[in-house]
Residue frames as qw, qx, qy, qz and C-alpha x, y, z in Angstrom:
[[0.105, -0.024, -0.904, 0.413, 15.34, 7.16, -13.88],
 [0.494, -0.388, -0.417, -0.657, 11.71, 6.31, -13.18],
 [0.049, 0.004, -0.776, 0.628, 10.22, 6.36, -9.65],
 [0.444, -0.516, -0.554, -0.480, 6.74, 5.48, -8.40],
 [0.062, -0.113, 0.617, -0.777, 5.49, 6.86, -5.07],
 [0.432, -0.429, -0.715, -0.343, 2.36, 4.97, -3.92],
 [0.065, -0.227, 0.416, -0.878, 0.55, 6.99, -1.29],
 [0.403, -0.512, -0.754, -0.080, -2.03, 5.53, 1.07],
 [0.189, -0.698, -0.036, -0.690, -3.69, 7.55, 3.79],
 [0.775, -0.569, -0.259, -0.095, -3.93, 5.63, 7.10],
 [0.800, -0.203, -0.122, 0.552, -0.17, 5.83, 7.69],
 [0.244, 0.683, -0.010, 0.689, 0.09, 9.64, 7.27],
 [0.293, -0.041, -0.542, 0.786, 1.29, 11.56, 10.29],
 [0.244, 0.003, 0.268, -0.932, -1.44, 12.91, 12.51],
 [0.676, -0.046, -0.371, -0.636, -4.11, 10.49, 11.12],
 [0.086, -0.186, 0.914, -0.351, -5.50, 8.00, 13.55],
 [0.444, 0.334, 0.677, -0.482, -9.24, 7.62, 12.81],
 [0.344, 0.369, 0.755, 0.420, -11.42, 6.72, 9.85],
 [0.121, 0.886, 0.370, -0.251, -13.16, 10.10, 10.17],
 [0.120, -0.775, 0.328, 0.527, -9.94, 11.48, 8.69],
 [0.225, -0.253, 0.816, 0.468, -9.75, 8.98, 5.84],
 [0.288, 0.476, 0.830, 0.046, -13.37, 8.53, 4.72],
 [0.081, 0.220, 0.340, 0.911, -14.71, 10.95, 2.08],
 [0.370, -0.607, -0.554, -0.434, -18.09, 10.89, 3.80],
 [0.584, -0.591, -0.422, 0.363, -16.79, 11.99, 7.23],
 [0.057, -0.987, -0.144, 0.032, -16.27, 15.41, 8.64],
 [0.391, -0.790, 0.342, 0.326, -12.43, 15.42, 8.92],
 [0.840, 0.271, 0.369, 0.290, -11.58, 14.04, 5.54],
 [0.398, 0.888, 0.004, 0.231, -10.54, 17.35, 3.93],
 [0.292, -0.842, 0.450, -0.051, -7.83, 17.84, 6.59],
 [0.816, -0.198, 0.527, 0.128, -6.68, 14.22, 6.08],
 [0.748, 0.541, 0.275, 0.270, -6.33, 14.62, 2.32],
 [0.148, 0.948, -0.213, 0.184, -4.32, 17.88, 2.82],
 [0.535, -0.650, 0.540, 0.021, -1.94, 16.05, 5.14],
 [0.855, 0.142, 0.469, 0.168, -1.64, 13.25, 2.60],
 [0.562, 0.785, 0.081, 0.248, -0.83, 15.64, -0.22],
 [0.127, -0.925, 0.340, -0.114, 1.81, 17.39, 1.89],
 [0.696, -0.406, 0.582, 0.112, 3.62, 14.15, 2.72],
 [0.791, 0.437, 0.360, 0.231, 3.60, 13.13, -0.99],
 [0.299, 0.929, -0.090, 0.197, 5.16, 16.50, -1.76],
 [0.406, -0.781, 0.475, 0.008, 7.94, 15.93, 0.80],
 [0.800, -0.088, 0.564, 0.185, 8.78, 12.61, -0.71],
 [0.627, 0.726, 0.200, 0.198, 8.77, 14.05, -4.22],
 [0.025, 0.954, -0.276, 0.112, 11.17, 16.69, -3.11],
 [0.616, -0.541, 0.567, 0.081, 13.49, 14.11, -1.52],
 [0.829, 0.251, 0.456, 0.206, 13.53, 11.96, -4.64],
 [0.496, 0.815, 0.100, 0.280, 14.35, 14.93, -6.88],
 [0.269, -0.893, 0.362, 0.009, 17.00, 16.18, -4.46],
 [0.680, -0.315, 0.630, 0.203, 18.80, 12.87, -5.11],
 [0.448, 0.172, 0.705, 0.523, 17.94, 12.52, -8.79],
 [0.160, 0.490, 0.089, -0.852, 16.99, 15.90, -10.25],
 [0.333, 0.272, -0.573, -0.697, 16.17, 14.40, -13.65],
 [0.133, 0.126, 0.977, -0.107, 14.01, 11.52, -12.39],
 [0.434, -0.255, -0.474, -0.722, 10.54, 10.96, -13.80],
 [0.078, 0.038, 0.814, -0.574, 8.28, 10.72, -10.74],
 [0.470, -0.357, -0.569, -0.572, 4.79, 9.34, -10.72],
 [0.221, -0.113, 0.646, -0.722, 2.59, 9.54, -7.66],
 [0.396, -0.292, -0.811, -0.318, -0.19, 6.78, -7.38],
 [0.494, -0.286, 0.296, -0.766, -3.09, 7.94, -5.18],
 [0.415, 0.075, -0.906, -0.033, -3.63, 4.58, -3.42],
 [0.126, 0.131, 0.745, -0.642, -6.34, 5.15, -0.83],
 [0.397, 0.459, 0.602, -0.520, -9.97, 4.22, -1.10],
 [0.600, 0.712, 0.318, -0.179, -11.40, 5.84, -4.22],
 [0.661, 0.040, 0.295, 0.689, -7.90, 6.74, -5.47],
 [0.136, 0.719, 0.282, 0.621, -9.11, 10.37, -5.58],
 [0.550, -0.725, -0.311, 0.276, -7.72, 11.88, -2.38],
 [0.520, -0.244, 0.100, 0.813, -4.56, 13.77, -3.24],
 [0.214, 0.855, 0.228, -0.414, -5.30, 17.39, -4.09],
 [0.743, 0.375, 0.291, 0.472, -3.99, 17.70, -7.69],
 [0.186, 0.908, 0.044, 0.372, -3.71, 21.47, -7.60],
 [0.421, -0.846, 0.305, -0.120, -1.48, 21.23, -4.47],
 [0.934, -0.102, 0.227, 0.256, 0.74, 18.43, -5.60],
 [0.345, -0.589, 0.439, 0.584, 4.34, 19.23, -6.62],
 [0.629, 0.665, -0.015, -0.402, 4.10, 20.11, -10.31],
 [0.124, 0.598, -0.765, -0.204, 7.28, 18.18, -11.11],
 [0.284, -0.039, 0.955, -0.079, 5.43, 14.90, -10.54],
 [0.459, -0.066, -0.555, -0.691, 2.63, 13.20, -12.50],
 [0.491, -0.105, 0.599, -0.623, -0.44, 11.97, -10.59],
 [0.303, -0.092, -0.896, -0.312, -2.02, 8.56, -11.25],
 [0.311, 0.042, 0.472, -0.823, -5.55, 9.03, -10.07],
 [0.714, 0.148, -0.079, -0.679, -8.94, 7.16, -10.20],
 [0.266, -0.103, 0.958, -0.027, -10.15, 3.56, -10.47],
 [0.903, -0.225, 0.316, 0.184, -10.48, 0.89, -11.57],
 [0.320, 0.831, -0.441, -0.111, -7.05, 0.69, -13.05],
 [0.870, 0.203, -0.426, 0.140, -4.41, -1.97, -13.75],
 [0.609, 0.098, -0.559, 0.554, -2.51, -2.99, -10.63],
 [0.472, -0.762, -0.443, 0.004, -4.60, -0.97, -8.23],
 [0.431, -0.867, 0.004, 0.250, -2.45, 0.77, -5.61],
 [0.539, -0.348, 0.452, 0.620, 0.59, 0.39, -7.92],
 [0.520, 0.788, 0.329, 0.031, -1.01, 2.29, -10.83],
 [0.215, 0.938, -0.272, -0.029, 1.81, 3.59, -13.10],
 [0.522, -0.534, 0.649, 0.145, 4.35, 0.86, -12.27],
 [0.878, 0.453, -0.110, -0.113, 6.05, -1.15, -15.05],
 [0.928, -0.034, 0.007, 0.371, 9.25, -2.95, -15.81],
 [0.490, 0.542, -0.079, 0.678, 11.03, 0.34, -16.43],
 [0.422, -0.857, 0.039, -0.294, 10.39, 1.65, -12.93],
 [0.508, 0.446, -0.596, 0.434, 13.60, 1.81, -10.93],
 [0.144, -0.010, -0.724, 0.675, 12.33, 2.27, -7.38],
 [0.430, -0.598, -0.526, -0.424, 8.97, 2.21, -5.47],
 [0.066, 0.136, -0.567, 0.810, 8.26, 4.10, -2.28],
 [0.378, -0.545, -0.727, -0.178, 5.26, 3.21, -0.16],
 [0.067, 0.205, -0.298, 0.930, 4.07, 6.34, 1.74],
 [0.516, -0.150, 0.203, -0.819, 1.35, 6.53, 4.42],
 [0.635, -0.012, -0.732, -0.244, 0.91, 2.74, 4.49],
 [0.629, -0.423, 0.360, -0.544, -0.64, 0.67, 7.33],
 [0.191, -0.280, 0.937, -0.080, -0.24, -2.84, 8.73],
 [0.366, -0.107, -0.816, -0.435, -2.18, -5.82, 7.56],
 [0.653, -0.445, -0.239, -0.563, -5.57, -6.83, 8.99],
 [0.867, -0.443, -0.222, -0.053, -5.42, -7.92, 12.60],
 [0.688, 0.185, -0.323, 0.623, -1.84, -6.80, 13.17],
 [0.361, -0.909, -0.169, -0.123, -2.24, -4.97, 16.51],
 [0.037, 0.700, 0.510, -0.498, -1.78, -2.39, 17.79],
 [0.283, 0.075, 0.423, 0.857, -1.43, -0.86, 14.31],
 [0.242, 0.437, 0.227, -0.836, -3.49, 2.14, 13.40],
 [0.674, 0.461, 0.042, -0.576, -6.56, 1.41, 11.12],
 [0.218, -0.303, 0.891, 0.257, -5.21, -1.95, 10.11],
 [0.787, 0.375, 0.342, -0.351, -6.84, -3.83, 7.24],
 [0.400, -0.163, 0.740, 0.516, -5.98, -5.65, 3.96],
 [0.062, 0.222, 0.659, 0.716, -7.37, -4.00, 0.84],
 [0.448, -0.435, -0.255, -0.738, -10.80, -3.63, 2.50],
 [0.451, -0.316, 0.566, -0.614, -12.67, -4.50, 5.68],
 [0.908, 0.102, -0.001, -0.406, -14.11, -7.51, 3.90],
 [0.768, 0.349, -0.512, 0.165, -10.77, -9.30, 3.69],
 [0.733, -0.668, 0.102, -0.079, -9.67, -10.90, 6.93],
 [0.497, -0.580, 0.562, 0.318, -6.33, -12.28, 5.70],
 [0.770, 0.581, -0.233, -0.125, -4.38, -13.21, 2.56],
 [0.668, -0.512, 0.511, 0.175, -1.73, -15.91, 2.75],
 [0.585, 0.689, -0.385, -0.185, 0.84, -16.34, 0.08],
 [0.702, 0.226, -0.653, 0.170, 2.27, -19.90, 0.16],
 [0.663, -0.420, -0.566, 0.251, 1.25, -19.92, 3.85],
 [0.371, -0.133, -0.251, 0.884, 2.64, -16.45, 4.74],
 [0.031, 0.836, 0.513, -0.192, 0.21, -13.73, 5.78],
 [0.343, 0.058, 0.222, 0.911, 0.53, -10.64, 3.72],
 [0.165, 0.770, 0.446, -0.425, -1.29, -7.36, 3.76],
 [0.452, 0.888, 0.084, -0.030, -1.06, -4.41, 1.35],
 [0.182, -0.822, 0.505, 0.191, 2.59, -3.93, 2.16],
 [0.521, -0.251, 0.791, 0.202, 3.63, -7.45, 1.25],
 [0.627, 0.532, 0.568, 0.031, 1.25, -7.84, -1.70],
 [0.362, 0.929, -0.003, -0.078, 2.36, -4.63, -3.31],
 [0.263, -0.716, 0.615, 0.199, 6.06, -5.27, -2.59],
 [0.594, -0.049, 0.777, 0.204, 5.82, -8.75, -4.16],
 [0.569, 0.730, 0.379, -0.017, 3.88, -7.40, -7.18],
 [0.124, 0.937, -0.297, -0.140, 6.64, -4.77, -7.67],
 [0.442, -0.489, 0.732, 0.172, 9.26, -7.50, -7.21],
 [0.734, 0.339, 0.583, 0.083, 7.61, -9.56, -9.98],
 [0.484, 0.862, 0.099, 0.114, 8.44, -6.60, -12.26],
 [0.737, 0.178, -0.173, 0.629, 11.93, -6.32, -10.86],
 [0.032, -0.740, 0.040, -0.670, 11.20, -3.17, -8.89],
 [0.465, -0.117, -0.677, 0.558, 12.51, -2.80, -5.31],
 [0.352, -0.869, -0.285, -0.199, 10.60, -1.14, -2.46],
 [0.534, 0.309, -0.362, 0.699, 13.29, 1.18, -1.21],
 [0.008, 0.111, -0.455, 0.884, 11.23, 3.01, 1.41],
 [0.344, -0.577, -0.693, -0.260, 8.06, 2.90, 3.41],
 [0.046, -0.204, 0.422, -0.882, 6.44, 5.32, 5.88],
 [0.598, -0.466, -0.482, -0.440, 3.58, 4.77, 8.32],
 [0.603, -0.698, 0.244, -0.300, 3.32, 3.81, 11.94],
 [0.178, -0.587, 0.789, -0.047, 5.93, 1.67, 13.63],
 [0.729, 0.064, 0.662, -0.163, 3.91, -1.53, 13.09],
 [0.724, 0.678, 0.072, -0.103, 3.79, -0.93, 9.28],
 [0.182, 0.815, -0.550, -0.009, 7.50, -0.21, 9.24],
 [0.461, -0.368, 0.801, -0.104, 8.24, -3.52, 10.99],
 [0.816, 0.334, 0.431, -0.192, 6.04, -5.35, 8.58],
 [0.614, 0.760, -0.211, -0.040, 8.10, -4.18, 5.59],
 [0.013, -0.725, 0.681, -0.107, 11.45, -4.78, 7.27],
 [0.708, -0.137, 0.674, -0.159, 10.43, -8.33, 7.96],
 [0.805, 0.496, 0.325, -0.004, 10.08, -8.78, 4.17],
 [0.596, 0.665, -0.054, 0.447, 12.74, -6.41, 2.91],
 [0.649, -0.601, -0.200, 0.421, 15.31, -5.85, 5.68],
 [0.499, -0.090, 0.131, 0.852, 17.47, -3.44, 3.68],
 [0.053, 0.730, 0.453, 0.509, 14.63, -0.97, 2.89],
 [0.104, 0.140, -0.342, 0.923, 14.40, 2.40, 4.56],
 [0.281, -0.667, -0.680, -0.118, 11.44, 3.17, 6.84],
 [0.017, 0.281, -0.238, 0.930, 10.16, 6.26, 8.51],
 [0.262, -0.539, -0.784, 0.161, 7.80, 5.76, 11.45],
 [0.045, -0.447, -0.079, -0.890, 5.71, 9.01, 11.56],
 [0.590, -0.472, 0.151, -0.638, 3.75, 7.73, 14.52],
 [0.068, 0.192, -0.939, 0.277, 3.86, 5.11, 17.28],
 [0.588, -0.318, -0.521, -0.531, 0.71, 3.02, 17.34],
 [0.117, -0.149, 0.774, -0.604, -0.93, 2.53, 20.72],
 [0.472, 0.320, 0.721, -0.394, -4.22, 1.23, 19.43],
 [0.422, 0.457, 0.710, 0.330, -6.51, 0.77, 16.41],
 [0.148, 0.837, 0.316, 0.422, -7.42, 4.45, 16.50],
 [0.389, -0.915, 0.086, 0.058, -4.69, 5.99, 18.65],
 [0.811, 0.251, -0.086, 0.522, -1.05, 6.86, 18.23],
 [0.359, -0.757, 0.067, 0.542, 1.76, 9.08, 19.43],
 [0.642, 0.634, 0.320, 0.291, 2.40, 11.13, 16.25],
 [0.460, -0.120, 0.094, 0.875, 5.09, 13.42, 14.96],
 [0.204, 0.704, 0.122, -0.669, 4.18, 16.98, 14.15],
 [0.749, 0.583, 0.315, 0.017, 3.31, 16.96, 10.44],
 [0.286, 0.911, -0.295, 0.006, 6.16, 19.35, 9.58],
 [0.369, -0.588, 0.719, 0.022, 8.71, 17.14, 11.39],
 [0.791, 0.158, 0.591, -0.013, 7.36, 14.15, 9.61],
 [0.633, 0.770, 0.077, -0.002, 7.73, 15.84, 6.20],
 [0.054, 0.858, -0.510, -0.003, 11.30, 16.82, 6.92],
 [0.548, -0.345, 0.762, 0.010, 12.18, 13.27, 7.86],
 [0.779, 0.425, 0.460, -0.035, 10.42, 11.89, 4.76],
 [0.438, 0.881, -0.167, -0.061, 12.28, 14.24, 2.52],
 [0.167, -0.727, 0.666, -0.005, 15.60, 13.29, 3.94],
 [0.638, -0.117, 0.759, -0.051, 14.90, 9.56, 3.99],
 [0.759, 0.577, 0.282, -0.111, 13.55, 9.59, 0.38],
 [0.315, 0.856, -0.407, -0.055, 16.74, 11.20, -0.91],
 [0.296, -0.526, 0.795, -0.052, 18.88, 8.59, 0.94],
 [0.755, 0.157, 0.614, -0.165, 16.66, 5.71, -0.24],
 [0.673, 0.730, 0.020, -0.117, 16.98, 6.75, -3.86],
 [0.086, 0.805, -0.587, -0.009, 20.71, 7.05, -3.50],
 [0.235, -0.352, 0.901, -0.097, 21.11, 3.51, -2.13],
 [0.822, 0.204, 0.055, -0.529, 18.37, 1.85, -4.28],
 [0.642, 0.429, -0.626, -0.114, 20.88, -0.58, -5.78],
 [0.054, 0.304, -0.854, 0.418, 21.38, -2.12, -2.35],
 [0.570, 0.077, 0.537, -0.617, 17.74, -3.11, -1.94],
 [0.021, -0.015, 0.913, 0.407, 16.68, -6.29, -3.79],
 [0.574, -0.133, -0.277, -0.759, 13.18, -6.70, -5.15],
 [0.545, -0.112, 0.718, -0.418, 10.89, -8.98, -3.15],
 [0.472, 0.226, -0.678, -0.517, 10.40, -12.01, -5.35],
 [0.681, -0.011, 0.617, -0.394, 7.80, -14.76, -5.03],
 [0.124, 0.261, -0.828, -0.481, 8.36, -17.56, -7.55],
 [0.765, 0.081, -0.023, -0.639, 5.53, -19.39, -9.11],
 [0.317, -0.569, -0.551, -0.521, 3.37, -21.29, -8.96],
 [0.062, -0.240, 0.457, -0.855, 1.85, -19.40, -6.03],
 [0.337, -0.454, -0.825, -0.021, -0.67, -20.86, -3.61],
 [0.151, -0.301, 0.112, -0.935, -3.09, -18.20, -2.26],
 [0.258, -0.509, -0.804, 0.167, -5.57, -18.48, 0.60],
 [0.098, -0.335, 0.018, -0.937, -8.01, -15.61, 1.33],
 [0.130, -0.427, -0.809, 0.382, -10.21, -15.37, 4.40],
 [0.103, -0.444, -0.388, -0.801, -13.39, -13.45, 3.57],
 [0.155, -0.128, 0.475, -0.857, -15.58, -11.55, 5.91],
 [0.659, 0.138, 0.315, -0.669, -18.88, -13.16, 4.98],
 [0.592, 0.092, 0.798, 0.072, -20.18, -16.50, 3.60],
 [0.570, 0.739, 0.320, -0.165, -21.84, -14.72, 0.74],
 [0.126, 0.845, -0.450, -0.260, -18.43, -13.37, -0.37],
 [0.387, -0.292, 0.862, 0.145, -17.20, -16.92, -0.51],
 [0.628, 0.488, 0.597, -0.107, -20.21, -17.86, -2.65],
 [0.427, 0.882, -0.039, -0.197, -19.28, -15.14, -5.18],
 [0.112, -0.722, 0.648, 0.217, -15.58, -15.93, -5.12],
 [0.550, -0.061, 0.827, 0.100, -16.18, -19.59, -6.08],
 [0.632, 0.699, 0.269, -0.200, -17.80, -18.39, -9.28],
 [0.180, 0.841, -0.465, -0.212, -14.29, -17.49, -10.45],
 [0.939, 0.226, -0.258, 0.022, -12.64, -20.37, -12.32],
 [0.602, 0.345, -0.532, 0.485, -9.90, -21.97, -10.22],
 [0.175, -0.418, 0.476, -0.754, -11.14, -20.66, -6.94],
 [0.602, -0.247, -0.755, -0.082, -12.26, -23.21, -4.37],
 [0.509, -0.698, 0.090, -0.495, -13.89, -23.05, -0.98],
 [0.547, 0.105, -0.726, 0.403, -11.91, -24.30, 2.01],
 [0.204, -0.327, -0.662, 0.643, -14.02, -24.19, 5.13],
 [0.082, 0.773, 0.589, -0.223, -16.70, -21.56, 5.90],
 [0.097, 0.963, 0.047, -0.248, -14.90, -18.29, 5.00],
 [0.329, -0.588, 0.569, 0.470, -11.72, -19.31, 3.17],
 [0.830, 0.547, 0.074, -0.082, -11.09, -19.70, -0.55],
 [0.536, -0.507, 0.526, 0.423, -7.97, -20.88, -2.23],
 [0.751, 0.657, 0.046, -0.054, -6.41, -20.85, -5.69],
 [0.689, -0.300, 0.365, 0.549, -3.06, -21.51, -7.38],
 [0.372, 0.891, -0.054, -0.256, -1.61, -18.87, -9.76],
 [0.868, 0.348, -0.014, 0.354, 1.09, -19.44, -12.30],
 [0.486, 0.209, -0.227, 0.818, 3.01, -16.43, -11.09],
 [0.180, -0.437, -0.519, 0.712, 2.58, -13.50, -8.61],
 [0.140, 0.075, -0.238, -0.958, 1.17, -11.14, -11.18],
 [0.455, -0.268, -0.706, -0.473, -1.74, -13.49, -11.75],
 [0.422, -0.401, -0.720, 0.376, -2.16, -14.00, -8.06],
 [0.101, -0.257, -0.236, 0.932, -2.19, -10.25, -7.35],
 [0.308, -0.072, -0.399, -0.860, -4.84, -9.51, -10.00],
 [0.516, -0.356, -0.744, -0.231, -7.09, -12.28, -8.71],
 [0.320, -0.394, -0.597, 0.621, -6.79, -10.99, -5.12],
 [0.082, 0.145, -0.004, -0.986, -7.90, -7.55, -6.40],
 [0.460, -0.196, -0.585, -0.639, -10.90, -9.16, -8.05],
 [0.486, -0.371, -0.771, 0.176, -11.79, -11.02, -4.85],
 [0.142, -0.248, -0.370, 0.884, -11.64, -7.68, -2.97],
 [0.309, 0.010, -0.249, -0.918, -14.23, -6.24, -5.37],
 [0.538, -0.249, -0.741, -0.315, -16.47, -9.31, -5.14],
 [0.391, -0.295, -0.730, 0.477, -16.37, -9.14, -1.36],
 [0.050, 0.138, 0.190, -0.971, -17.81, -5.66, -1.43],
 [0.443, -0.163, -0.528, -0.706, -21.01, -6.95, -3.08],
 [0.350, -0.027, 0.688, -0.635, -23.92, -7.47, -0.68],
 [0.121, 0.323, 0.921, 0.183, -26.70, -9.97, -1.39],
 [0.241, -0.179, -0.247, -0.921, -29.72, -8.24, -2.98]]
């Protein structure tokens, strides 16, 4: 059995501010230690359920170099660094049996979620055939394209609700209750880890009951970008058209193509005019 655990940072218990998630800020080292500990709790739960599972952990936050390799459970393999195929889902393929999204956050503008955004602060919204999707939906649909179900998600209560709207049979663990963009009522980290371990074991046990999230092609995508210059760059990509001042659109043959092009637009949006 093959399992991928994709670990973001904003949805980790105790974390409420970008000072704890940004490598250039003073509280980042504590944030990455909390992130590593929650990854370990989930690894333990997966292996409690399936002792012979092959477990990969994708570091899925920012630079993809946050989890402390020396502190990660040695039974897992760490997917680290960027750029890499499929971004936050580095390590996934058609042979993966289950995906767990840990430490995830709600999509851009979804209040009162903690540190909400979609891929980066430069992306205001992504709509898939008219439906707004953040990192949760985009990653779940990419996994679904490969036939892989998202069996579990952890984060704040807003993030949990976002997944359940897409995959009602998935397990969720709300490690904090959002009360603002940088405020939450959070579980003690040790309590959160115990709940994550238990939930991961149960999620792996009932994985056959969770269907993959499938989006059939062709797929119409609209992306709202944060600046007009980002739109200018995006329209250099064949097939991408401007719609209004800050929106671009394209049609992909399937969701894998759509996902990769969204990742490209995220990178282009980070370029500032010289």
